PLY file of the C-alpha trace (Angstrom):
ply
format ascii 1.0
element vertex 69
property float x
property float y
property float z
element edge 68
property int vertex1
property int vertex2
end_header
-25.67 84.18 26.13
-23.41 87.10 26.79
-24.23 88.51 23.37
-27.94 89.00 24.16
-28.99 92.64 24.47
-30.73 92.89 27.84
-32.86 95.90 28.63
-36.27 97.50 28.80
-39.03 95.71 26.95
-40.00 98.91 25.13
-36.53 99.34 23.61
-36.59 97.86 20.08
-32.95 96.76 20.38
-33.68 94.64 23.48
-33.50 90.88 22.91
-34.19 89.84 26.51
-36.49 91.99 28.62
-37.98 91.69 32.08
-40.96 89.58 33.07
-44.20 91.34 33.97
-43.87 90.98 37.76
-42.16 89.07 40.57
-44.86 86.39 40.50
-44.06 85.64 36.84
-40.36 85.47 37.69
-41.19 83.02 40.47
-43.18 80.83 38.08
-40.28 80.71 35.61
-37.88 79.80 38.42
-40.27 77.07 39.60
-40.65 75.67 36.07
-36.87 75.50 35.70
-36.45 73.79 39.06
-39.17 71.28 38.20
-37.61 70.49 34.81
-34.20 69.95 36.40
-35.71 67.78 39.16
-37.35 65.66 36.46
-34.12 65.03 34.57
-33.46 68.01 32.31
-29.86 69.19 32.02
-28.77 72.77 32.58
-26.51 73.69 29.66
-25.91 77.32 30.50
-27.23 80.21 32.51
-26.30 83.85 32.41
-26.26 86.30 35.25
-29.33 88.15 36.44
-28.99 91.68 35.05
-28.49 94.48 37.53
-31.33 96.51 36.04
-34.70 97.64 37.34
-37.42 95.10 36.61
-38.11 91.42 37.09
-35.39 89.74 35.06
-34.64 86.04 34.89
-31.23 85.06 33.59
-31.01 83.65 30.08
-31.09 79.89 30.56
-30.62 76.90 28.26
-31.72 73.38 29.19
-31.90 70.18 27.17
-32.76 66.51 27.55
-36.10 67.48 29.06
-38.04 64.24 29.42
-41.27 64.07 27.41
-43.05 63.31 30.67
-41.77 66.46 32.44
-44.51 68.77 33.64
0 1
1 2
2 3
3 4
4 5
5 6
6 7
7 8
8 9
9 10
10 11
11 12
12 13
13 14
14 15
15 16
16 17
17 18
18 19
19 20
20 21
21 22
22 23
23 24
24 25
25 26
26 27
27 28
28 29
29 30
30 31
31 32
32 33
33 34
34 35
35 36
36 37
37 38
38 39
39 40
40 41
41 42
42 43
43 44
44 45
45 46
46 47
47 48
48 49
49 50
50 51
51 52
52 53
53 54
54 55
55 56
56 57
57 58
58 59
59 60
60 61
61 62
62 63
63 64
64 65
65 66
66 67
67 68
């Protein structure tokens, strides 16, 4: 995940940009927590970029149960 280009969403070289607002970031965080609580495995997670905007760290999960919400 360290090879992802993180930056402004309007920059064409950006591969991972910020979410639209803090509420969206909160929903992503909640979805991740729910998936993990329901049995998914966290395989890797990058650091939250020290950039302006509402970034969520690049995250990889697997073994998400089909019944997970």
